[in-house]
All heavy atoms as a GROMACS GRO file, in nm:
protein
  585
    1MET      N    1  10.621  -6.855  17.777
    1MET     CA    2  10.554  -6.731  17.747
    1MET      C    3  10.483  -6.750  17.614
    1MET      O    4  10.535  -6.808  17.522
    1MET     CB    5  10.655  -6.617  17.737
    1MET     CG    6  10.590  -6.487  17.698
    1MET     SD    7  10.704  -6.351  17.675
    1MET     CE    8  10.750  -6.318  17.841
    2SER      N    9  10.362  -6.702  17.606
    2SER     CA   10  10.288  -6.710  17.482
    2SER      C   11  10.273  -6.570  17.424
    2SER      O   12  10.256  -6.473  17.496
    2SER     CB   13  10.152  -6.773  17.506
    2SER     OG   14  10.079  -6.695  17.596
    3CYS      N   15  10.284  -6.560  17.293
    3CYS     CA   16  10.270  -6.432  17.224
    3CYS      C   17  10.171  -6.447  17.110
    3CYS      O   18  10.165  -6.550  17.046
    3CYS     CB   19  10.403  -6.386  17.165
    3CYS     SG   20  10.524  -6.343  17.288
    4SER      N   21  10.096  -6.343  17.087
    4SER     CA   22  10.009  -6.342  16.970
    4SER      C   23  10.031  -6.211  16.897
    4SER      O   24  10.030  -6.104  16.957
    4SER     CB   25   9.862  -6.357  17.011
    4SER     OG   26   9.825  -6.252  17.097
    5ILE      N   27  10.056  -6.221  16.767
    5ILE     CA   28  10.083  -6.103  16.686
    5ILE      C   29   9.995  -6.110  16.562
    5ILE      O   30   9.987  -6.212  16.496
    5ILE     CB   31  10.231  -6.096  16.645
    5ILE    CG1   32  10.319  -6.092  16.768
    5ILE    CG2   33  10.256  -5.976  16.554
    5ILE    CD1   34  10.467  -6.101  16.738
    6SER      N   35   9.932  -6.000  16.532
    6SER     CA   36   9.853  -5.992  16.410
    6SER      C   37   9.947  -5.953  16.296
    6SER      O   38  10.010  -5.848  16.299
    6SER     CB   39   9.742  -5.888  16.426
    6SER     OG   40   9.670  -5.876  16.307
    7ALA      N   41   9.957  -6.038  16.194
    7ALA     CA   42  10.056  -6.017  16.088
    7ALA      C   43  10.001  -5.938  15.970
    7ALA      O   44  10.078  -5.886  15.891
    7ALA     CB   45  10.108  -6.152  16.041
    8THR      N   46   9.873  -5.931  15.953
    8THR     CA   47   9.819  -5.862  15.837
    8THR      C   48   9.806  -5.713  15.865
    8THR      O   49   9.780  -5.670  15.976
    8THR     CB   50   9.681  -5.918  15.799
    8THR    OG1   51   9.593  -5.902  15.910
    8THR    CG2   52   9.691  -6.065  15.763
    9LEU      N   53   9.824  -5.633  15.762
    9LEU     CA   54   9.811  -5.488  15.773
    9LEU      C   55   9.683  -5.448  15.706
    9LEU      O   56   9.661  -5.476  15.588
    9LEU     CB   57   9.931  -5.419  15.708
    9LEU     CG   58   9.936  -5.268  15.721
    9LEU    CD1   59   9.946  -5.228  15.867
    9LEU    CD2   60  10.054  -5.212  15.645
   10ARG      N   61   9.599  -5.381  15.779
   10ARG     CA   62   9.470  -5.340  15.724
   10ARG      C   63   9.488  -5.221  15.630
   10ARG      O   64   9.585  -5.146  15.640
   10ARG     CB   65   9.375  -5.302  15.837
   10ARG     CG   66   9.343  -5.417  15.926
   10ARG     CD   67   9.249  -5.373  16.034
   10ARG     NE   68   9.218  -5.486  16.121
   10ARG     CZ   69   9.146  -5.476  16.228
   10ARG    NH1   70   9.096  -5.360  16.266
   10ARG    NH2   71   9.121  -5.583  16.302
   11ALA      N   72   9.393  -5.204  15.545
   11ALA     CA   73   9.397  -5.094  15.449
   11ALA      C   74   9.389  -4.959  15.519
   11ALA      O   75   9.445  -4.860  15.470
   11ALA     CB   76   9.283  -5.109  15.348
   12ASP      N   77   9.322  -4.953  15.633
   12ASP     CA   78   9.310  -4.825  15.703
   12ASP      C   79   9.433  -4.793  15.790
   12ASP      O   80   9.438  -4.692  15.857
   12ASP     CB   81   9.183  -4.821  15.787
   12ASP     CG   82   9.184  -4.924  15.899
   12ASP    OD1   83   9.281  -5.000  15.911
   12ASP    OD2   84   9.086  -4.925  15.976
   13ARG      N   85   9.536  -4.881  15.787
   13ARG     CA   86   9.663  -4.863  15.858
   13ARG      C   87   9.644  -4.847  16.009
   13ARG      O   88   9.720  -4.776  16.075
   13ARG     CB   89   9.741  -4.743  15.804
   13ARG     CG   90   9.747  -4.732  15.656
   13ARG     CD   91   9.852  -4.804  15.592
   13ARG     NE   92   9.986  -4.748  15.583
   13ARG     CZ   93  10.083  -4.825  15.539
   13ARG    NH1   94  10.059  -4.949  15.507
   13ARG    NH2   95  10.202  -4.778  15.526
   14SER      N   96   9.545  -4.912  16.066
   14SER     CA   97   9.522  -4.905  16.209
   14SER      C   98   9.624  -4.993  16.283
   14SER      O   99   9.686  -5.081  16.225
   14SER     CB  100   9.380  -4.947  16.244
   14SER     OG  101   9.359  -5.081  16.206
   15PHE      N  102   9.640  -4.966  16.409
   15PHE     CA  103   9.735  -5.041  16.489
   15PHE      C  104   9.677  -5.176  16.528
   15PHE      O  105   9.556  -5.193  16.540
   15PHE     CB  106   9.772  -4.963  16.616
   15PHE     CG  107   9.854  -4.842  16.587
   15PHE    CD1  108   9.796  -4.717  16.579
   15PHE    CD2  109   9.991  -4.853  16.569
   15PHE    CE1  110   9.871  -4.605  16.553
   15PHE    CE2  111  10.068  -4.742  16.544
   15PHE     CZ  112  10.008  -4.617  16.535
   16HIS      N  113   9.766  -5.270  16.555
   16HIS     CA  114   9.728  -5.403  16.599
   16HIS      C  115   9.777  -5.423  16.741
   16HIS      O  116   9.881  -5.370  16.781
   16HIS     CB  117   9.788  -5.510  16.508
   16HIS     CG  118   9.741  -5.501  16.368
   16HIS    ND1  119   9.624  -5.558  16.324
   16HIS    CD2  120   9.794  -5.439  16.260
   16HIS    CE1  121   9.608  -5.533  16.196
   16HIS    NE2  122   9.710  -5.460  16.155
   17LEU      N  123   9.707  -5.500  16.817
   17LEU     CA  124   9.743  -5.529  16.954
   17LEU      C  125   9.839  -5.647  16.958
   17LEU      O  126   9.814  -5.751  16.899
   17LEU     CB  127   9.618  -5.562  17.036
   17LEU     CG  128   9.640  -5.602  17.181
   17LEU    CD1  129   9.698  -5.485  17.259
   17LEU    CD2  130   9.510  -5.646  17.243
   18ILE      N  131   9.950  -5.629  17.028
   18ILE     CA  132  10.046  -5.737  17.052
   18ILE      C  133  10.041  -5.768  17.200
   18ILE      O  134  10.057  -5.679  17.284
   18ILE     CB  135  10.189  -5.695  17.011
   18ILE    CG1  136  10.194  -5.661  16.863
   18ILE    CG2  137  10.288  -5.806  17.046
   18ILE    CD1  138  10.328  -5.605  16.819
   19GLU      N  139  10.019  -5.893  17.232
   19GLU     CA  140  10.003  -5.933  17.371
   19GLU      C  141  10.103  -6.041  17.407
   19GLU      O  142  10.117  -6.140  17.336
   19GLU     CB  143   9.860  -5.984  17.392
   19GLU     CG  144   9.830  -6.025  17.532
   19GLU     CD  145   9.687  -6.077  17.548
   19GLU    OE1  146   9.617  -6.092  17.447
   19GLU    OE2  147   9.648  -6.100  17.661
   20ALA      N  148  10.175  -6.021  17.515
   20ALA     CA  149  10.268  -6.121  17.566
   20ALA      C  150  10.227  -6.153  17.709
   20ALA      O  151  10.221  -6.066  17.794
   20ALA     CB  152  10.410  -6.069  17.562
   21VAL      N  153  10.201  -6.279  17.736
   21VAL     CA  154  10.155  -6.322  17.867
   21VAL      C  155  10.250  -6.430  17.918
   21VAL      O  156  10.261  -6.535  17.857
   21VAL     CB  157  10.011  -6.378  17.860
   21VAL    CG1  158   9.964  -6.422  17.997
   21VAL    CG2  159   9.918  -6.274  17.801
   22PRO      N  160  10.321  -6.404  18.029
   22PRO     CA  161  10.408  -6.508  18.084
   22PRO      C  162  10.327  -6.624  18.139
   22PRO      O  163  10.220  -6.604  18.196
   22PRO     CB  164  10.484  -6.437  18.196
   22PRO     CG  165  10.422  -6.305  18.214
   22PRO     CD  166  10.326  -6.280  18.103
   23ASP      N  167  10.378  -6.745  18.118
   23ASP     CA  168  10.311  -6.864  18.169
   23ASP      C  169  10.334  -6.878  18.319
   23ASP      O  170  10.439  -6.845  18.372
   23ASP     CB  171  10.366  -6.990  18.099
   23ASP     CG  172  10.334  -6.990  17.951
   23ASP    OD1  173  10.234  -6.926  17.912
   23ASP    OD2  174  10.410  -7.052  17.874
   24GLY      N  175  10.237  -6.927  18.390
   24GLY     CA  176  10.250  -6.955  18.533
   24GLY      C  177  10.271  -6.833  18.619
   24GLY      O  178  10.350  -6.835  18.710
   25LEU      N  179  10.199  -6.726  18.594
   25LEU     CA  180  10.218  -6.601  18.666
   25LEU      C  181  10.150  -6.600  18.802
   25LEU      O  182  10.181  -6.520  18.887
   25LEU     CB  183  10.166  -6.485  18.581
   25LEU     CG  184  10.190  -6.345  18.633
   25LEU    CD1  185  10.339  -6.317  18.644
   25LEU    CD2  186  10.126  -6.243  18.542
   26GLU      N  187  10.062  -6.694  18.827
   26GLU     CA  188   9.980  -6.692  18.948
   26GLU      C  189  10.063  -6.707  19.075
   26GLU      O  190  10.099  -6.815  19.114
   26GLU     CB  191   9.876  -6.802  18.941
   26GLU     CG  192   9.787  -6.786  18.821
   26GLU     CD  193   9.651  -6.846  18.842
   26GLU    OE1  194   9.613  -6.869  18.956
   26GLU    OE2  195   9.585  -6.867  18.741
   27GLY      N  196  10.097  -6.594  19.137
   27GLY     CA  197  10.167  -6.597  19.264
   27GLY      C  198  10.315  -6.625  19.257
   27GLY      O  199  10.386  -6.610  19.356
   28ALA      N  200  10.366  -6.667  19.142
   28ALA     CA  201  10.508  -6.699  19.129
   28ALA      C  202  10.585  -6.575  19.088
   28ALA      O  203  10.534  -6.491  19.015
   28ALA     CB  204  10.527  -6.808  19.024
   29PRO      N  205  10.709  -6.561  19.137
   29PRO     CA  206  10.789  -6.446  19.094
   29PRO      C  207  10.823  -6.457  18.947
   29PRO      O  208  10.834  -6.567  18.893
   29PRO     CB  209  10.916  -6.456  19.180
   29PRO     CG  210  10.920  -6.597  19.225
   29PRO     CD  211  10.778  -6.646  19.231
   30VAL      N  212  10.838  -6.343  18.881
   30VAL     CA  213  10.868  -6.342  18.739
   30VAL      C  214  11.008  -6.398  18.715
   30VAL      O  215  11.029  -6.477  18.626
   30VAL     CB  216  10.857  -6.199  18.682
   30VAL    CG1  217  10.901  -6.194  18.538
   30VAL    CG2  218  10.714  -6.149  18.695
   31ALA      N  219  11.104  -6.358  18.794
   31ALA     CA  220  11.240  -6.409  18.782
   31ALA      C  221  11.279  -6.473  18.914
   31ALA      O  222  11.248  -6.422  19.021
   31ALA     CB  223  11.336  -6.296  18.748
   32ARG      N  224  11.349  -6.584  18.903
   32ARG     CA  225  11.394  -6.650  19.026
   32ARG      C  226  11.512  -6.574  19.084
   32ARG      O  227  11.600  -6.528  19.012
   32ARG     CB  228  11.436  -6.792  18.997
   32ARG     CG  229  11.319  -6.880  18.971
   32ARG     CD  230  11.365  -7.022  18.976
   32ARG     NE  231  11.257  -7.100  19.031
   32ARG     CZ  232  11.254  -7.230  19.028
   32ARG    NH1  233  11.352  -7.296  18.976
   32ARG    NH2  234  11.153  -7.294  19.078
   33ARG      N  235  11.514  -6.563  19.212
   33ARG     CA  236  11.624  -6.496  19.281
   33ARG      C  237  11.705  -6.600  19.354
   33ARG      O  238  11.651  -6.684  19.427
   33ARG     CB  239  11.564  -6.395  19.380
   33ARG     CG  240  11.669  -6.316  19.451
   33ARG     CD  241  11.605  -6.213  19.538
   33ARG     NE  242  11.709  -6.151  19.619
   33ARG     CZ  243  11.688  -6.052  19.700
   33ARG    NH1  244  11.568  -6.003  19.714
   33ARG    NH2  245  11.785  -6.001  19.769
   34LEU      N  246  11.835  -6.594  19.333
   34LEU     CA  247  11.923  -6.690  19.400
   34LEU      C  248  11.937  -6.653  19.546
   34LEU      O  249  11.956  -6.537  19.580
   34LEU     CB  250  12.060  -6.691  19.333
   34LEU     CG  251  12.062  -6.736  19.187
   34LEU    CD1  252  12.202  -6.721  19.130
   34LEU    CD2  253  12.014  -6.878  19.174
   35ARG      N  254  11.926  -6.750  19.632
   35ARG     CA  255  11.940  -6.729  19.776
   35ARG      C  256  12.065  -6.802  19.822
   35ARG      O  257  12.068  -6.924  19.827
   35ARG     CB  258  11.819  -6.783  19.851
   35ARG     CG  259  11.687  -6.728  19.806
   35ARG     CD  260  11.663  -6.594  19.865
   35ARG     NE  261  11.532  -6.546  19.822
   35ARG     CZ  262  11.488  -6.427  19.848
   35ARG    NH1  263  11.560  -6.343  19.916
   35ARG    NH2  264  11.370  -6.390  19.806
   36TRP      N  265  12.171  -6.727  19.850
   36TRP     CA  266  12.294  -6.786  19.897
   36TRP      C  267  12.296  -6.785  20.049
   36TRP      O  268  12.254  -6.690  20.112
   36TRP     CB  269  12.415  -6.708  19.845
   36TRP     CG  270  12.420  -6.692  19.696
   36TRP    CD1  271  12.394  -6.578  19.627
   36TRP    CD2  272  12.452  -6.791  19.599
   36TRP    NE1  273  12.409  -6.601  19.493
   36TRP    CE2  274  12.444  -6.731  19.472
   36TRP    CE3  275  12.487  -6.925  19.607
   36TRP    CZ2  276  12.470  -6.800  19.356
   36TRP    CZ3  277  12.512  -6.994  19.489
   36TRP    CH2  278  12.504  -6.932  19.366
   37SER      N  279  12.351  -6.890  20.108
   37SER     CA  280  12.363  -6.894  20.254
   37SER      C  281  12.473  -6.798  20.298
   37SER      O  282  12.563  -6.763  20.221
   37SER     CB  283  12.397  -7.036  20.300
   37SER     OG  284  12.529  -7.071  20.260
   38ASP      N  285  12.467  -6.756  20.424
   38ASP     CA  286  12.569  -6.667  20.478
   38ASP      C  287  12.707  -6.733  20.475
   38ASP      O  288  12.809  -6.667  20.452
   38ASP     CB  289  12.533  -6.625  20.620
   38ASP     CG  290  12.413  -6.531  20.622
   38ASP    OD1  291  12.386  -6.467  20.518
   38ASP    OD2  292  12.348  -6.522  20.728
   39GLU      N  293  12.710  -6.864  20.497
   39GLU     CA  294  12.837  -6.938  20.494
   39GLU      C  295  12.898  -6.935  20.354
   39GLU      O  296  13.019  -6.916  20.338
   39GLU     CB  297  12.817  -7.083  20.539
   39GLU     CG  298  12.776  -7.098  20.684
   39GLU     CD  299  12.627  -7.075  20.707
   39GLU    OE1  300  12.547  -7.088  20.610
   39GLU    OE2  301  12.590  -7.042  20.820
   40PHE      N  302  12.814  -6.954  20.252
   40PHE     CA  303  12.862  -6.953  20.114
   40PHE      C  304  12.916  -6.814  20.078
   40PHE      O  305  13.023  -6.800  20.018
   40PHE     CB  306  12.751  -6.994  20.017
   40PHE     CG  307  12.796  -6.996  19.873
   40PHE    CD1  308  12.867  -7.102  19.823
   40PHE    CD2  309  12.766  -6.890  19.788
   40PHE    CE1  310  12.910  -7.104  19.691
   40PHE    CE2  311  12.808  -6.890  19.656
   40PHE     CZ  312  12.879  -6.998  19.607
   41LYS      N  313  12.842  -6.710  20.117
   41LYS     CA  314  12.885  -6.573  20.090
   41LYS      C  315  13.020  -6.545  20.155
   41LYS      O  316  13.110  -6.488  20.093
   41LYS     CB  317  12.782  -6.472  20.140
   41LYS     CG  318  12.653  -6.472  20.062
   41LYS     CD  319  12.555  -6.375  20.126
   41LYS     CE  320  12.416  -6.389  20.071
   41LYS     NZ  321  12.320  -6.301  20.138
   42ALA      N  322  13.034  -6.585  20.280
   42ALA     CA  323  13.159  -6.563  20.353
   42ALA      C  324  13.275  -6.638  20.286
   42ALA      O  325  13.386  -6.584  20.274
   42ALA     CB  326  13.145  -6.607  20.498
   43ALA      N  327  13.249  -6.759  20.240
   43ALA     CA  328  13.354  -6.838  20.173
   43ALA      C  329  13.396  -6.772  20.042
   43ALA      O  330  13.515  -6.769  20.008
   43ALA     CB  331  13.304  -6.980  20.148
   44MET      N  332  13.301  -6.719  19.966
   44MET     CA  333  13.334  -6.655  19.839
   44MET      C  334  13.409  -6.524  19.861
   44MET      O  335  13.502  -6.491  19.787
   44MET     CB  336  13.207  -6.630  19.756
   44MET     CG  337  13.140  -6.756  19.704
   44MET     SD  338  13.250  -6.864  19.608
   44MET     CE  339  13.284  -6.994  19.724
   45VAL      N  340  13.371  -6.449  19.964
   45VAL     CA  341  13.444  -6.326  19.997
   45VAL      C  342  13.586  -6.362  20.039
   45VAL      O  343  13.683  -6.297  19.997
   45VAL     CB  344  13.371  -6.244  20.106
   45VAL    CG1  345  13.460  -6.134  20.159
   45VAL    CG2  346  13.241  -6.187  20.050
   46ALA      N  347  13.601  -6.466  20.119
   46ALA     CA  348  13.734  -6.509  20.163
   46ALA      C  349  13.819  -6.550  20.043
   46ALA      O  350  13.938  -6.514  20.034
   46ALA     CB  351  13.722  -6.624  20.262
   47ARG      N  352  13.759  -6.623  19.948
   47ARG     CA  353  13.832  -6.662  19.827
   47ARG      C  354  13.874  -6.539  19.747
   47ARG      O  355  13.982  -6.534  19.691
   47ARG     CB  356  13.747  -6.751  19.737
   47ARG     CG  357  13.754  -6.897  19.770
   47ARG     CD  358  13.676  -6.983  19.675
   47ARG     NE  359  13.725  -6.978  19.538
   47ARG     CZ  360  13.663  -7.035  19.436
   47ARG    NH1  361  13.549  -7.098  19.454
   47ARG    NH2  362  13.713  -7.028  19.315
   48SER      N  363  13.787  -6.438  19.743
   48SER     CA  364  13.817  -6.319  19.664
   48SER      C  365  13.925  -6.233  19.729
   48SER      O  366  13.988  -6.152  19.662
   48SER     CB  367  13.691  -6.236  19.640
   48SER     OG  368  13.650  -6.172  19.758
   49LEU      N  369  13.944  -6.249  19.860
   49LEU     CA  370  14.045  -6.170  19.932
   49LEU      C  371  14.182  -6.236  19.933
   49LEU      O  372  14.279  -6.177  19.981
   49LEU     CB  373  13.998  -6.145  20.076
   49LEU     CG  374  13.877  -6.053  20.090
   49LEU    CD1  375  13.827  -6.051  20.233
   49LEU    CD2  376  13.908  -5.912  20.041
   50GLU      N  377  14.192  -6.360  19.879
   50GLU     CA  378  14.322  -6.428  19.872
   50GLU      C  379  14.413  -6.352  19.777
   50GLU      O  380  14.367  -6.296  19.677
   50GLU     CB  381  14.304  -6.572  19.824
   50GLU     CG  382  14.231  -6.661  19.920
   50GLU     CD  383  14.203  -6.799  19.864
   50GLU    OE1  384  14.239  -6.825  19.746
   50GLU    OE2  385  14.145  -6.881  19.936
   51PRO      N  386  14.544  -6.349  19.807
   51PRO     CA  387  14.638  -6.282  19.717
   51PRO      C  388  14.634  -6.342  19.577
   51PRO      O  389  14.634  -6.464  19.560
   51PRO     CB  390  14.775  -6.306  19.782
   51PRO     CG  391  14.745  -6.338  19.925
   51PRO     CD  392  14.610  -6.405  19.924
   52GLY      N  393  14.625  -6.255  19.476
   52GLY     CA  394  14.623  -6.300  19.337
   52GLY      C  395  14.487  -6.344  19.286
   52GLY      O  396  14.476  -6.389  19.172
   53ALA      N  397  14.384  -6.334  19.368
   53ALA     CA  398  14.251  -6.377  19.325
   53ALA      C  399  14.194  -6.280  19.221
   53ALA      O  400  14.208  -6.159  19.234
   53ALA     CB  401  14.157  -6.385  19.444
   54ASN      N  402  14.131  -6.335  19.118
   54ASN     CA  403  14.065  -6.255  19.016
   54ASN      C  404  13.917  -6.247  19.053
   54ASN      O  405  13.842  -6.343  19.034
   54ASN     CB  406  14.084  -6.319  18.878
   54ASN     CG  407  14.027  -6.236  18.767
   54ASN    OD1  408  13.931  -6.161  18.785
   54ASN    ND2  409  14.085  -6.252  18.648
   55VAL      N  410  13.875  -6.133  19.105
   55VAL     CA  411  13.739  -6.117  19.158
   55VAL      C  412  13.636  -6.132  19.046
   55VAL      O  413  13.533  -6.196  19.063
   55VAL     CB  414  13.723  -5.982  19.231
   55VAL    CG1  415  13.581  -5.964  19.281
   55VAL    CG2  416  13.821  -5.975  19.348
   56SER      N  417  13.663  -6.074  18.930
   56SER     CA  418  13.568  -6.084  18.819
   56SER      C  419  13.550  -6.227  18.773
   56SER      O  420  13.438  -6.272  18.747
   56SER     CB  421  13.614  -5.996  18.702
   56SER     OG  422  13.611  -5.861  18.738
   57ALA      N  423  13.659  -6.302  18.764
   57ALA     CA  424  13.650  -6.443  18.723
   57ALA      C  425  13.574  -6.526  18.826
   57ALA      O  426  13.493  -6.612  18.791
   57ALA     CB  427  13.789  -6.500  18.700
   58LEU      N  428  13.600  -6.500  18.954
   58LEU     CA  429  13.529  -6.571  19.060
   58LEU      C  430  13.380  -6.541  19.055
   58LEU      O  431  13.297  -6.631  19.068
   58LEU     CB  432  13.587  -6.535  19.197
   58LEU     CG  433  13.517  -6.597  19.318
   58LEU    CD1  434  13.521  -6.748  19.313
   58LEU    CD2  435  13.580  -6.546  19.447
   59ALA      N  436  13.345  -6.414  19.033
   59ALA     CA  437  13.204  -6.377  19.025
   59ALA      C  438  13.137  -6.450  18.908
   59ALA      O  439  13.026  -6.503  18.923
   59ALA     CB  440  13.190  -6.226  19.009
   60ARG      N  441  13.202  -6.455  18.793
   60ARG     CA  442  13.144  -6.526  18.678
   60ARG      C  443  13.131  -6.675  18.708
   60ARG      O  444  13.034  -6.740  18.668
   60ARG     CB  445  13.231  -6.505  18.554
   60ARG     CG  446  13.215  -6.367  18.491
   60ARG     CD  447  13.281  -6.360  18.355
   60ARG     NE  448  13.424  -6.386  18.361
   60ARG     CZ  449  13.518  -6.294  18.381
   60ARG    NH1  450  13.482  -6.167  18.398
   60ARG    NH2  451  13.645  -6.326  18.383
   61GLU      N  452  13.227  -6.730  18.778
   61GLU     CA  453  13.225  -6.873  18.814
   61GLU      C  454  13.103  -6.909  18.898
   61GLU      O  455  13.042  -7.013  18.879
   61GLU     CB  456  13.354  -6.907  18.889
   61GLU     CG  457  13.364  -7.051  18.934
   61GLU     CD  458  13.489  -7.074  19.019
   61GLU    OE1  459  13.594  -7.014  18.989
   61GLU    OE2  460  13.480  -7.152  19.117
   62ILE      N  461  13.067  -6.821  18.992
   62ILE     CA  462  12.954  -6.852  19.080
   62ILE      C  463  12.822  -6.794  19.028
   62ILE      O  464  12.718  -6.816  19.088
   62ILE     CB  465  12.980  -6.808  19.225
   62ILE    CG1  466  13.004  -6.657  19.236
   62ILE    CG2  467  13.095  -6.885  19.283
   62ILE    CD1  468  13.024  -6.608  19.378
   63GLY      N  469  12.828  -6.720  18.915
   63GLY     CA  470  12.705  -6.675  18.851
   63GLY      C  471  12.648  -6.544  18.902
   63GLY      O  472  12.526  -6.526  18.901
   64ILE      N  473  12.734  -6.455  18.948
   64ILE     CA  474  12.687  -6.323  18.991
   64ILE      C  475  12.766  -6.216  18.917
   64ILE      O  476  12.866  -6.245  18.851
   64ILE     CB  477  12.700  -6.302  19.144
   64ILE    CG1  478  12.846  -6.306  19.188
   64ILE    CG2  479  12.616  -6.404  19.219
   64ILE    CD1  480  12.868  -6.269  19.334
   65LEU      N  481  12.723  -6.092  18.928
   65LEU     CA  482  12.795  -5.981  18.868
   65LEU      C  483  12.916  -5.946  18.954
   65LEU      O  484  12.909  -5.954  19.077
   65LEU     CB  485  12.705  -5.859  18.857
   65LEU     CG  486  12.585  -5.872  18.765
   65LEU    CD1  487  12.496  -5.748  18.777
   65LEU    CD2  488  12.629  -5.892  18.622
   66PRO      N  489  13.027  -5.907  18.890
   66PRO     CA  490  13.144  -5.869  18.968
   66PRO      C  491  13.114  -5.757  19.069
   66PRO      O  492  13.168  -5.759  19.180
   66PRO     CB  493  13.244  -5.822  18.862
   66PRO     CG  494  13.206  -5.897  18.740
   66PRO     CD  495  13.056  -5.909  18.746
   67SER      N  496  13.027  -5.665  19.033
   67SER     CA  497  12.994  -5.556  19.125
   67SER      C  498  12.930  -5.608  19.254
   67SER      O  499  12.949  -5.550  19.361
   67SER     CB  500  12.902  -5.454  19.059
   67SER     OG  501  12.781  -5.515  19.019
   68GLN      N  502  12.856  -5.718  19.245
   68GLN     CA  503  12.796  -5.776  19.366
   68GLN      C  504  12.904  -5.830  19.459
   68GLN      O  505  12.897  -5.810  19.581
   68GLN     CB  506  12.698  -5.887  19.328
   68GLN     CG  507  12.575  -5.838  19.256
   68GLN     CD  508  12.490  -5.952  19.207
   68GLN    OE1  509  12.533  -6.033  19.126
   68GLN    NE2  510  12.367  -5.959  19.257
   69LEU      N  511  13.003  -5.896  19.401
   69LEU     CA  512  13.110  -5.952  19.484
   69LEU      C  513  13.199  -5.841  19.540
   69LEU      O  514  13.239  -5.845  19.656
   69LEU     CB  515  13.194  -6.051  19.404
   69LEU     CG  516  13.298  -6.132  19.481
   69LEU    CD1  517  13.240  -6.198  19.604
   69LEU    CD2  518  13.364  -6.233  19.391
   70PHE      N  519  13.227  -5.739  19.459
   70PHE     CA  520  13.303  -5.625  19.510
   70PHE      C  521  13.229  -5.557  19.626
   70PHE      O  522  13.290  -5.516  19.724
   70PHE     CB  523  13.332  -5.523  19.399
   70PHE     CG  524  13.452  -5.559  19.315
   70PHE    CD1  525  13.436  -5.602  19.185
   70PHE    CD2  526  13.581  -5.551  19.366
   70PHE    CE1  527  13.544  -5.634  19.107
   70PHE    CE2  528  13.691  -5.583  19.289
   70PHE     CZ  529  13.673  -5.626  19.158
   71GLY      N  530  13.097  -5.548  19.615
   71GLY     CA  531  13.017  -5.488  19.723
   71GLY      C  532  13.024  -5.569  19.850
   71GLY      O  533  13.036  -5.514  19.961
   72LYS      N  534  13.019  -5.701  19.838
   72LYS     CA  535  13.032  -5.788  19.956
   72LYS      C  536  13.170  -5.774  20.019
   72LYS      O  537  13.183  -5.779  20.140
   72LYS     CB  538  13.007  -5.934  19.919
   72LYS     CG  539  12.865  -5.965  19.878
   72LYS     CD  540  12.778  -5.966  20.000
   72LYS     CE  541  12.635  -6.003  19.961
   72LYS     NZ  542  12.540  -5.962  20.061
   73ARG      N  543  13.272  -5.758  19.935
   73ARG     CA  544  13.409  -5.743  19.987
   73ARG      C  545  13.423  -5.616  20.069
   73ARG      O  546  13.493  -5.612  20.169
   73ARG     CB  547  13.510  -5.739  19.872
   73ARG     CG  548  13.536  -5.873  19.809
   73ARG     CD  549  13.613  -5.857  19.680
   73ARG     NE  550  13.722  -5.765  19.686
   73ARG     CZ  551  13.852  -5.798  19.674
   73ARG    NH1  552  13.884  -5.922  19.654
   73ARG    NH2  553  13.945  -5.707  19.679
   74GLN      N  554  13.357  -5.508  20.026
   74GLN     CA  555  13.367  -5.382  20.098
   74GLN      C  556  13.306  -5.391  20.236
   74GLN      O  557  13.351  -5.326  20.329
   74GLN     CB  558  13.299  -5.270  20.018
   74GLN     CG  559  13.378  -5.230  19.897
   74GLN     CD  560  13.308  -5.121  19.817
   74GLN    OE1  561  13.189  -5.094  19.839
   74GLN    NE2  562  13.379  -5.060  19.724
   75GLY      N  563  13.202  -5.473  20.251
   75GLY     CA  564  13.138  -5.488  20.381
   75GLY      C  565  13.200  -5.593  20.470
   75GLY      O  566  13.161  -5.612  20.584
   76ALA      N  567  13.302  -5.664  20.416
   76ALA     CA  568  13.366  -5.773  20.491
   76ALA      C  569  13.466  -5.719  20.593
   76ALA      O  570  13.538  -5.623  20.565
   76ALA     CB  571  13.435  -5.868  20.396
   77PRO      N  572  13.472  -5.781  20.709
   77PRO     CA  573  13.575  -5.741  20.808
   77PRO      C  574  13.713  -5.778  20.757
   77PRO      O  575  13.731  -5.881  20.695
   77PRO     CB  576  13.538  -5.819  20.933
   77PRO     CG  577  13.454  -5.931  20.887
   77PRO     CD  578  13.389  -5.888  20.758
   78VAL      N  579  13.810  -5.694  20.786
   78VAL     CA  580  13.947  -5.718  20.737
   78VAL      C  581  14.026  -5.797  20.836
   78VAL      O  582  14.015  -5.794  20.951
   78VAL     CB  583  14.017  -5.584  20.707
   78VAL    CG1  584  14.158  -5.608  20.659
   78VAL    CG2  585  13.937  -5.508  20.604
   0.00000   0.00000   0.00000
């Protein structure tokens, strides 16, 4: 990302333009989205349903928010 900031303050106290332009914006998503396979999701839900499993720790281990894993657990067949 490139940024340009005007550092000097004019005597008339006018505002300065600050511009931030992300690099490589042409057609590419701004943030990458992780795409997990259905098999991987099922395996992680199964691990989270094991007795004594710490769902929050498992979510951090695989790089997602605990709320995402809790949501997947609610939709899982028992």
